Every structure is written in C-alpha cells, then in structure tokens.
C-alpha positions as CSV (number, residue, x, y, z in Angstrom):
1,M,49.3,121.5,102.9
2,E,51.8,124.0,104.2
3,L,53.6,124.4,100.9
4,I,50.4,125.4,99.1
5,D,49.7,128.0,101.8
6,H,53.2,129.4,101.4
7,L,52.9,129.5,97.6
8,M,49.5,131.3,97.9
9,L,51.2,133.9,100.1
10,G,54.0,134.2,97.5
11,F,51.7,134.7,94.6
12,S,49.6,137.2,96.4
13,T,52.9,139.2,97.0
14,A,54.3,138.6,93.5
15,L,51.1,139.5,91.7
16,S,50.9,143.0,93.1
17,L,51.2,145.7,90.4
18,Q,54.5,147.0,91.7
19,N,56.1,143.5,91.9
20,I,54.8,142.4,88.6
21,T,56.2,145.7,87.1
22,Y,59.7,145.1,88.5
23,A,59.6,141.4,87.5
24,F,59.0,142.5,84.0
25,V,61.7,145.2,84.2
26,G,64.1,142.5,85.5
27,C,63.2,140.0,82.7
28,L,63.4,142.7,80.0
29,L,66.8,143.9,81.2
30,G,68.0,140.3,81.6
31,T,67.0,139.5,78.1
32,L,68.7,142.7,76.8
33,I,71.9,141.9,78.7
34,G,71.9,138.3,77.5
35,V,71.5,139.5,73.9
36,L,74.3,142.1,74.0
37,P,77.6,140.3,74.0
38,G,80.1,141.3,76.7
39,L,77.6,142.3,79.3
40,G,76.6,139.4,81.7
41,P,74.3,139.3,84.6
42,S,77.1,139.7,87.1
43,A,78.1,143.1,85.6
44,T,74.5,144.2,85.3
45,I,73.5,143.3,88.8
46,A,76.6,145.0,90.1
47,M,75.7,148.1,88.1
48,L,72.1,148.1,89.4
49,L,72.8,147.5,93.1
50,P,72.8,151.2,93.9
51,A,69.5,151.6,92.0
52,T,67.8,149.1,94.3
53,Y,68.5,151.2,97.4
54,A,65.4,153.3,96.7
55,L,63.2,150.2,96.0
56,P,61.2,148.1,98.4
57,P,63.2,144.9,99.3
58,V,60.8,142.5,97.6
59,A,60.6,144.5,94.4
60,A,64.5,144.9,94.4
61,L,65.2,141.2,94.8
62,I,62.5,140.2,92.2
63,M,64.0,142.5,89.7
64,L,67.6,141.3,90.3
65,A,66.5,137.6,90.1
66,G,64.7,138.4,86.8
67,I,67.9,139.8,85.4
68,Y,69.8,136.6,86.3
69,Y,67.5,134.0,84.8
70,G,66.4,136.4,82.1
71,A,70.1,136.6,80.9
72,Q,70.1,132.8,80.4
73,Y,67.2,133.2,77.9
74,G,68.6,136.2,76.1
75,G,72.1,134.7,75.8
76,S,70.8,132.0,73.5
77,T,69.5,134.5,70.9
78,T,72.9,135.8,69.7
79,A,74.4,132.4,70.2
80,I,72.0,130.8,67.7
81,L,71.7,133.7,65.2
82,V,75.3,135.0,64.9
83,N,77.4,132.4,66.8
84,L,78.2,135.1,69.5
85,P,77.1,133.9,73.0
86,G,75.7,136.9,74.9
87,E,76.2,135.0,78.2
88,S,78.9,132.5,79.2
89,S,76.3,129.8,79.8
90,S,75.2,130.1,76.2
91,V,78.6,129.1,74.8
92,V,77.6,125.5,74.2
93,T,74.2,126.5,72.8
94,A,76.1,128.3,69.9
95,I,77.8,125.0,68.8
96,D,74.6,123.4,67.4
97,G,72.2,126.4,67.6
98,Y,74.2,128.4,65.0
99,Q,74.5,125.4,62.7
100,M,70.7,125.0,62.9
101,A,70.3,128.7,61.9
102,R,72.7,128.3,59.0
103,K,70.5,125.4,57.7
104,G,67.4,127.7,57.8
105,R,66.1,126.4,61.2
106,A,66.8,129.5,63.3
107,G,63.2,129.7,64.3
108,V,63.1,126.1,65.5
109,A,66.4,126.6,67.4
110,L,65.1,129.7,69.1
111,A,61.8,128.1,70.0
112,T,63.6,125.0,71.3
113,A,65.8,127.3,73.5
114,G,62.7,129.2,74.8
115,I,60.6,126.1,75.5
116,S,63.4,124.2,77.2
117,S,64.3,127.2,79.4
118,F,60.6,127.7,80.3
119,A,60.0,124.0,81.2
120,A,63.3,123.8,83.2
121,G,62.7,127.1,85.0
122,C,59.2,126.0,86.1
123,V,60.5,122.6,87.4
124,A,63.5,124.2,89.1
125,T,61.3,126.8,90.9
126,L,59.1,123.9,92.1
127,V,62.2,122.2,93.5
128,L,63.3,125.4,95.1
129,A,59.8,125.8,96.8
130,A,59.8,122.2,97.9
131,F,63.3,122.2,99.4
132,A,63.0,125.6,101.0
133,T,61.3,124.6,104.3
134,P,63.3,121.4,105.0
135,M,66.6,123.2,104.2
136,S,65.6,126.1,106.5
137,E,64.7,123.8,109.3
138,L,68.1,122.1,108.9
139,A,69.8,125.5,109.0
140,F,68.4,126.2,112.4
141,K,70.5,123.3,113.7
142,F,73.6,125.1,112.5
143,G,75.9,126.7,115.1
144,P,79.0,128.8,114.5
145,A,81.2,125.7,113.9
146,E,78.7,124.4,111.3
147,Y,78.5,127.7,109.5
148,F,82.3,128.0,109.4
149,S,82.7,124.5,107.9
150,L,79.9,125.2,105.4
151,M,81.8,128.3,104.2
152,V,85.0,126.3,103.9
153,L,83.2,123.8,101.7
154,G,81.7,126.7,99.7
155,L,85.0,128.4,99.1
156,I,86.7,125.1,98.1
157,G,83.8,124.3,95.8
158,A,84.2,127.7,94.2
159,V,87.9,127.0,93.6
160,V,87.4,123.5,92.2
161,L,84.6,124.6,89.8
162,A,86.2,127.9,88.7
163,S,87.6,127.9,85.2
164,G,91.3,128.0,84.6
165,S,94.2,127.3,87.0
166,L,93.4,125.9,90.5
167,I,96.4,127.8,91.9
168,K,95.1,131.1,90.4
169,A,91.6,130.4,91.8
170,V,93.1,129.7,95.3
171,G,95.0,133.0,95.0
172,M,91.9,134.9,94.2
173,I,90.0,133.4,97.1
174,I,92.8,134.4,99.5
175,L,92.9,137.9,98.0
176,G,89.1,138.2,98.5
177,L,89.5,137.0,102.1
178,I,92.2,139.7,102.7
179,F,90.0,142.4,101.1
180,G,87.2,141.3,103.6
181,L,89.5,142.1,106.5
182,V,89.8,145.8,105.6
183,G,87.9,147.9,108.1
184,T,87.3,148.1,111.8
185,D,87.5,144.9,113.9
186,V,84.1,144.3,115.5
187,N,85.6,142.8,118.7
188,S,88.6,145.0,119.4
189,G,87.5,148.2,117.5
190,A,91.0,148.4,115.9
191,A,91.3,149.6,112.3
192,R,92.8,146.9,110.1
193,F,94.5,147.6,106.7
194,S,92.9,151.1,106.5
195,F,96.3,152.9,106.1
196,D,94.9,155.9,108.0
197,I,92.3,156.5,105.3
198,P,89.1,157.4,107.2
199,E,86.8,156.1,104.4
200,L,88.4,152.6,104.7
201,T,87.5,152.2,108.4
202,D,84.1,150.9,107.3
203,G,85.7,148.5,105.0
204,L,85.9,148.3,101.2
205,N,82.6,149.3,99.6
206,F,80.9,146.2,98.2
207,V,79.1,148.0,95.4
208,A,82.3,149.8,94.3
209,L,84.3,146.5,94.3
210,A,81.6,144.5,92.5
211,M,80.9,147.2,89.9
212,G,84.6,147.8,89.3
213,L,85.6,144.1,88.9
214,F,82.5,143.2,86.8
215,G,81.2,146.5,85.3
216,F,84.1,148.8,84.6
217,A,86.5,146.0,83.7
218,E,84.0,144.5,81.3
219,I,83.6,147.9,79.6
220,I,87.4,148.3,79.2
221,I,87.8,144.8,77.7
222,N,84.9,145.2,75.3
223,L,86.1,148.6,74.1
224,E,89.5,147.0,73.5
225,Q,88.0,144.4,71.2
226,R,87.1,146.0,67.9
227,E,86.2,143.0,65.8
228,K,83.1,143.6,63.7
229,R,80.0,141.6,64.8
230,E,78.2,139.5,62.3
231,T,74.6,140.6,61.5
232,F,71.8,138.1,61.0
233,T,69.8,139.1,57.9
234,N,67.7,136.1,57.1
235,R,64.0,136.0,57.7
236,I,63.1,133.9,60.8
237,T,60.2,131.5,60.1
238,N,58.7,128.3,61.5
239,L,59.0,129.2,65.2
240,F,57.2,126.0,66.3
241,P,59.2,122.7,66.3
242,A,57.8,119.7,64.4
243,A,56.6,116.5,66.1
244,R,59.9,114.8,65.4
245,D,61.8,117.7,67.0
246,F,59.7,117.4,70.1
247,R,60.3,113.7,70.4
248,R,64.1,114.3,70.3
249,M,64.2,117.4,72.5
250,W,62.0,116.3,75.5
251,P,64.3,113.7,76.8
252,A,67.2,116.2,76.6
253,V,65.1,118.8,78.4
254,V,64.4,116.3,81.2
255,R,68.0,115.4,81.6
256,G,69.2,119.0,81.3
257,T,66.7,120.1,84.0
258,T,67.9,117.3,86.3
259,I,71.5,118.2,85.8
260,G,71.0,121.9,86.2
261,T,68.8,121.5,89.3
262,L,71.5,119.4,91.0
263,L,74.6,121.4,89.9
264,G,72.9,124.8,90.7
265,I,72.8,123.9,94.4
266,L,76.5,123.1,94.5
267,P,79.0,125.7,95.8
268,G,80.6,127.3,92.7
269,G,77.9,125.8,90.5
270,G,75.2,127.6,88.5
271,A,74.2,128.1,84.9
272,T,77.5,127.9,83.1
273,L,78.7,124.6,84.7
274,S,75.3,123.1,84.2
275,S,75.1,123.9,80.5
276,F,78.5,122.3,79.8
277,A,77.7,119.2,81.8
278,A,74.3,118.8,80.0
279,Y,75.9,119.1,76.5
280,T,78.5,116.4,77.4
281,V,75.8,114.1,78.6
282,E,73.6,114.6,75.6
283,K,76.5,113.9,73.3
284,K,77.3,110.6,75.0
285,L,73.6,109.4,75.2
286,S,72.3,110.6,71.8
287,K,71.2,108.2,69.1
288,Y,72.6,110.7,66.6
289,P,76.1,111.6,68.0
290,E,77.3,112.3,64.4
291,E,74.9,115.3,64.3
292,F,76.5,117.1,67.3
293,G,78.4,120.2,66.1
294,K,76.3,120.1,62.9
295,G,72.9,121.1,64.2
296,A,71.6,118.5,66.7
297,I,68.5,119.8,68.4
298,E,69.5,118.0,71.7
299,G,72.6,120.2,71.7
300,V,70.3,123.2,72.1
301,A,67.6,121.8,74.3
302,G,69.8,120.1,77.0
303,P,72.1,123.0,77.7
304,E,69.3,125.6,77.6
305,A,67.3,123.6,80.1
306,A,70.3,123.1,82.3
307,N,71.4,126.7,82.5
308,N,68.0,127.9,83.4
309,A,67.4,125.3,86.0
310,G,70.9,125.9,87.4
311,S,70.3,129.6,87.7
312,Q,67.2,129.1,89.7
313,T,68.2,126.4,92.1
314,S,71.4,128.4,92.9
315,F,69.0,130.4,95.1
316,I,68.5,127.4,97.4
317,P,71.7,127.8,99.5
318,L,71.3,131.6,99.5
319,L,67.7,131.7,100.8
320,T,68.0,128.8,103.2
321,L,71.5,128.9,104.5
322,G,72.6,132.4,103.7
323,I,75.5,131.1,101.7
324,P,76.1,132.3,98.1
325,S,76.9,129.5,95.7
326,N,78.2,131.6,92.9
327,V,79.1,135.2,92.1
328,V,75.6,136.3,91.2
329,M,74.3,135.0,94.5
330,A,77.1,136.9,96.2
331,L,75.8,140.0,94.6
332,M,72.3,139.1,95.8
333,V,73.8,139.0,99.3
334,G,75.0,142.6,98.7
335,A,71.5,143.6,97.6
336,M,69.9,142.0,100.7
337,T,72.5,143.7,102.9
338,I,71.7,147.1,101.4
339,H,68.1,146.5,102.6
340,N,69.2,145.4,106.1
341,I,68.2,141.8,105.4
342,Q,70.4,139.0,106.8
343,P,70.4,136.1,104.3
344,G,69.6,132.8,105.9
345,P,66.8,130.7,107.3
346,Q,65.4,133.5,109.5
347,V,64.2,135.3,106.3
348,M,61.5,132.6,106.0
349,T,60.2,133.3,109.4
350,S,60.8,137.0,109.8
351,D,59.7,138.0,106.3
352,P,57.8,135.2,104.7
353,A,56.2,137.5,102.1
354,L,59.6,138.4,100.8
355,F,60.8,134.8,100.8
356,W,57.8,133.2,99.0
357,G,57.1,136.3,96.9
358,L,60.6,135.9,95.3
359,I,60.0,132.2,94.6
360,A,56.5,132.8,93.1
361,S,57.9,135.6,91.0
362,M,60.2,133.1,89.2
363,W,57.2,131.3,87.7
364,I,55.7,134.6,86.6
365,G,59.1,135.7,85.2
366,N,59.5,132.5,83.2
367,L,56.1,133.1,81.6
368,M,57.1,136.7,80.8
369,L,60.3,135.6,79.2
370,I,58.6,133.3,76.7
371,V,56.5,136.3,75.6
372,L,59.6,138.6,75.5
373,N,61.9,136.2,73.6
374,L,59.9,134.6,70.8
375,P,57.6,137.3,69.4
376,M,60.3,140.0,69.9
377,I,63.2,138.3,68.2
378,G,63.4,141.0,65.5
379,L,63.9,143.7,68.1
380,W,66.7,141.8,69.8
381,V,68.5,141.2,66.5
382,K,68.4,145.0,65.7
383,L,70.0,145.7,69.1
384,L,73.1,143.9,67.9
385,K,73.7,146.7,65.4
386,V,74.2,149.3,68.2
387,P,77.9,150.3,68.1
388,Y,79.9,149.7,71.3
389,R,81.3,153.3,71.2
390,Y,77.7,154.6,71.8
391,L,76.6,152.0,74.3
392,Y,79.5,151.8,76.8
393,P,80.1,155.5,77.6
394,A,76.4,155.7,78.7
395,I,76.8,152.6,80.8
396,L,80.0,154.1,82.4
397,V,78.2,157.3,83.4
398,F,75.3,155.4,84.8
399,C,77.6,153.2,86.8
400,S,79.5,156.2,88.3
401,I,76.2,157.9,89.3
402,G,75.0,154.7,90.8
403,V,78.1,154.1,92.9
404,Y,78.1,157.7,94.1
405,S,74.4,157.7,95.1
406,V,74.8,154.8,97.6
407,N,76.7,156.9,100.2
408,N,77.0,160.3,98.3
409,N,80.7,159.9,98.5
410,T,83.2,160.5,95.6
411,F,85.7,158.1,97.3
412,D,83.4,155.2,96.3
413,V,83.7,156.2,92.6
414,F,87.5,156.3,92.9
415,Q,87.3,152.8,94.5
416,A,85.2,151.5,91.6
417,A,87.6,153.0,89.1
418,A,90.6,151.4,90.9
419,F,88.9,148.0,91.0
420,G,88.0,148.4,87.3
421,L,91.7,148.7,86.5
422,I,92.5,145.8,88.8
423,G,89.7,143.7,87.1
424,Y,91.2,144.5,83.7
425,V,94.6,143.3,84.8
426,F,92.9,140.1,86.2
427,V,91.4,139.4,82.7
428,K,94.8,140.0,81.1
429,L,96.4,137.5,83.5
430,A,93.6,135.0,83.0
431,L,92.5,135.4,86.7
432,E,88.8,134.8,87.3
433,P,87.3,137.5,89.6
434,A,84.3,135.5,90.8
435,P,86.3,133.5,93.5
436,L,87.6,136.9,94.8
437,L,84.1,138.2,95.3
438,L,82.9,135.0,97.0
439,G,85.9,135.3,99.3
440,F,85.2,139.0,100.0
441,V,81.6,138.2,100.9
442,L,82.2,135.0,102.9
443,G,85.4,136.2,104.6
444,P,83.9,138.4,107.4
445,M,81.2,135.8,107.9
446,M,83.8,133.0,108.3
447,E,85.9,135.2,110.7
448,E,82.8,136.0,112.8
449,N,81.7,132.3,113.0
450,F,85.2,131.1,113.7
451,R,85.6,133.5,116.6
452,R,82.2,132.6,118.0
453,A,83.0,128.9,117.8
454,M,86.3,129.5,119.6
455,L,84.6,131.6,122.2
456,L,81.9,129.0,122.9
457,S,84.4,126.1,123.0
458,R,86.9,128.1,125.2
459,G,89.5,127.9,122.5
460,D,89.2,124.2,121.8
461,F,89.7,123.6,118.0
462,S,88.2,120.1,118.3
463,V,84.7,121.7,118.2
464,F,84.9,121.6,114.4
465,V,85.4,117.8,114.3
466,T,83.3,116.7,117.2
467,R,80.0,118.1,116.0
468,P,78.5,115.7,113.3
469,I,77.3,118.3,110.8
470,S,80.5,120.3,111.0
471,V,82.8,117.3,110.5
472,S,80.6,116.0,107.6
473,L,81.0,119.4,105.8
474,L,84.8,119.4,106.4
475,I,85.0,115.8,105.1
476,G,83.1,116.9,102.0
477,A,85.6,119.7,101.5
478,A,88.6,117.3,101.9
479,L,87.0,114.9,99.4
480,L,86.6,117.7,96.9
481,V,90.3,118.6,97.2
482,A,91.3,114.9,97.0
483,I,89.2,114.2,93.9
484,V,90.4,117.2,92.0
485,A,94.0,116.3,92.8
486,L,93.6,113.0,91.0
487,P,95.5,113.2,87.7
488,A,92.7,111.8,85.6
489,V,90.1,114.3,87.1
490,R,92.5,117.2,86.8
491,Q,93.2,116.5,83.1
492,T,89.4,116.1,82.4
493,R,88.7,119.4,84.2
494,E,91.4,121.2,82.1
495,V,90.0,119.8,78.8
496,A,86.5,120.9,79.8
497,F,87.5,124.5,80.5
498,Q,89.6,124.6,77.4
499,E,86.5,123.9,75.4
500,E,84.9,126.8,77.2
C-alpha cells in the first residue's frame, strides 16, 4: 500500500514539534483573520510571505496552508453572530446562520459550521492524498506545449469564475501578464520595461506586489469604512446539535463536500465559489425550502462543508502540476519560490517529506481548528470590539518591515506602497485583483514554455494541436469561453455574483 507508506512519512514529518507548532500558529492566525472582517487569507498570506523566509520550507508551507483553511472556519463565526462575514466564502453562511443566532440557536449554528468544516476538510484531504500520485504521474507526461495549454486553460478559468465583468477580468489578466514581462529576458539578456531603473531589472517584486494589492489596499478600504460593527451580547449555549439537526445537516454536508472537492480543483475555483454553489443546491433540494433565509440548518452545513473542501482540494493542481488554481495558491507559489522550490510533480520525488508532510498536516490542522473554534468562541467575539484605528496601523508597520526584510531594499517598500494605491483604485473601479496576480505568476511560465515548445518544434505552431493532451486542454478552454458566452449562462452568472 504505497499511499499508506506515503501518509506515514507525512505524519512522521507533520508530527514533529516544530511543524505542529507552526500548524497551530497557522490555524490560530487563520481563525483570527477569518473572525476579523476586512482581512482575508489572501492579504494575510501576502503579509506573512517575508516572515517565512527565515523558516524551514515544510514549516512555512504548513503555516500558510493553516492560515488558508483556518480562515474558512473563522469566517463563519462573525457571519453567524453579527451578520458580518469575516471571509468572502462565509457570505452565504451569514444568510441562515445569523437568523439561527437571532432565534437563540447561535451555539447550534456555530457547532454545525465547525462539524461540517471538520468532516469536509478530512474527506477533501483524503481526496488530495489519493489523487496526488496519479496526477503527478500524469504531469510527467507534460511537455512545454502541454504546460502552455494548461496555463491558457487556467487563465481562462480564472476569467470565467471571477466575480464581476468578464471584460474587466480579461483586462486584469492581461495587465498581470504585462507585469510579468518586466525584468531581464532570460534568452536575450535584454532589459524589458525596466525604464532604466536598476531595481526593476530583476522584475517586479512578487512580495511587494501581492502585499500592496491585497494588504495595503485592504487596509485603506477598511479605514475608509467607518460604520460601527454590531456586537453580539447574548450568552451562547447548546453547542451540540440535536438528533433532528444531525439528520438534516448530514446530507447537506455530504453534498457540500462533494461540490467543494470538485470545484476546488478547477482553475479559478476554491472556497468562495464552492460555498455559493452548495447553497444554491441545498435550496433546490431541501424538503424545507421555505426555511431558507429564515434559519435553515442546511444553509449553514452545506456552504461550510463546501468552502473547507474547496480550500483544501485547490492544493491538488498546485502540488501535482505546479499550476495555481486561485489567488491564494498563487501566493503559495511565491512562498515556494522564496525557498527555491519549483512547484510541480518533481516535488513529490525530490522532497517527499515536504509533499506528504503538508498533506498530513491538514488532518492535524482540522482537528486543531475544532478545538480553537468551539471552546474559544467568547475570545473571538471579544476581538470584534478592537477598533480598526488601533489594529491597522500596527499591521501596516508589520507589512512594511516584512517587505523590506526580504531583500533589505527600501525600493521594495515603495513598490508595495505604489501597488497599495493601485489596489485601492482597482477596488473603487470594481476591478478584482486576483486575476492580475494569477496572470503575473503564470505569465513568465507561459512565456518560457511557449518559447521551449517553439524551439523544439522549430517554429511550428501546430505542436499545440497535434499533441493529444495539449489539444484537449485547448478544447476545454475554448468550451469554457463558448459556454460563458451563451446568453442564459451569462445572465445566470451575473445574478449569482450580484447575490455575492
């Protein structure tokens, strides 16, 4: 049983004192970030990328992964208690979770969210472990043409599944690709788009760009919003769902886990898309559709299972193919690059302890999150009373120190500040920065694989359509474009994101 041997290696790595400590730190930070409105996992991971430079690679990735799936747990707490989603994937949880809290069932809603997330996270991690080896073996059959086509599919998927206007999403992808061109051309050695600025000859700093777009911009937006947050003052009791609640929630958990597991793998997918899809399915299949929006337990169980499953299976394309499926995975690519790790199938063979240790840590992290979220509800509620004016200046200072520490270069801090202003403008113009970051990460990889494919085929463009895997991926990309162009699908998509 090869899988069991791999998992034993993973648990022996993940259960070391150092890695358990960083898994706990990641889960704790993730829960904290999920609870505090306005700070999401994207911003937090961007802020902490410099801090991981001094950590061992396994510990760094375990901590960042814990932040990502931990935020899915924590986001449900404020969504249920004060109708204020701490994370975008918890938006739909607030619809019925908050109504349950108003009816005196806050404890049941919180327990439902925690149990659903735990069950889904465990199953999704098992799927990740089971699919890792076959997907990695498939990846070894990929040449430059296949990788280029896969990245085309990934970028189109990110455009289709991005919220808001398709035209704006395409524009952000193109802008990201352009940003990826800045620096020295590997083949010719010529400086491109550097404008005679020496610091730009190495390209735009990934940490500065990510922290500016997601960290600094988020701070500016939240400081601009001065509305007073609601405070939950009721006593939370009855944390354990009744037998009738279990009978209603388990089918929703199973369906949500299935939906999240599948959508998490898709390019552009992840926790947010999974939670919205699960809520829609539960509303259509429920025997009590009239309760939705008024406190249906399925409206909490399904989306919470889906968002946690989606956050964990989104690691599959990253770890096996080296392709980020969403913005958080793009940030994970940055973290791996900091540690000189090339994402892709070779990680499994060159550093199996890192690969399987990260997977095993997700089971440990899910167990930690149950302990962190249910008994410590009172602490998380008190954190909601911390004024923004105290919280964000401290974060801003921490971010600036972190950006500077990567290269000990003040120019990187100025880059981050500039991208913070750009990110603020993007928010004002309803432009989503996630496709830009994906374009920035995938752009250089696309260019490299395109050039290699052209070199190997002696300039013959037919190489992309004569190789079976490559043409299949391109057909998939074309089908995505064709489907979303259909009037009915386009209208449905617009309605879905308007609800968001």
